[in-house]
N, C-alpha and C positions, 0 to 999 in steps of 0.2 A: 504494500500500500504506500502511495506517495504522500509526502507531507510538505508543508511550507513552513520555513523557519525565518523569522524576522532577522534582518541583517542590520539595517540602519534607516534613519529617516532624516529629512530636512524640510525646511519650508522655503518657498520662493515668494517674495513679495514683489508686487508690480506697482510702479509709480507712473503718474502722468508727467511726461517731460515736454508737453506742448505739441507742436506740429512741425513737420519738416517743410522744406521749400515748396512742396506741392500741396500743402494743406492736410497731409495725412497725419493721423495721431502717432506720436512717438511714445513708447513705453520703456522705462528703465526697470531693471530687475536687481534684486539683491537676494542672495541665497544664504541661509543660516543652516549650518550642518549640526549633526549630533543631537537631533531632537530625540527626546526620550520616547521610545516606542509605546510606553504605557500612558503617555499624556492623554487625558481625555479632551474632548472637543471644546469644552468651556475653558479649560486652562490654556489650551493652544490658541484659542480665539483671543483671549485676553492678552497673551504674549504677543501675538501678531499685531493687534491694535496698538499696543504700547511701542513696539518696534516701528510701526508705520508712522507714528506721531513724531519720531525722532528725525525723520527726513525733512528736508526743505521742500521736496516735491510732494504733491498731493498723493496720498495712498489710494490705490484702486482696489486691489484684491490680493489674495494669497492662495497658494497651492501647497498641500502637503505631499511630499514625494517620499514614497517608502520603497525600499529595496528588500527583497526576500530571496531566499535560496530554496529551490525546489529539490527535494531529496527523494530518492527511491526507497 
């Protein structure tokens, strides 16, 4: 039977960096690694909002990126 084992997690924050010369929106990103795999959604959401407020650019959204190992 196969199983999946947590390896690591990170969060990617997206910020509004204005528009380019053609008027298209530009987004900047910042990745924070070593996120605790057991962090619940409320705690992670609070941390992401706090980190987003530290930027001079307006905070747009965030993604949690999780890596796992598939084992046989």
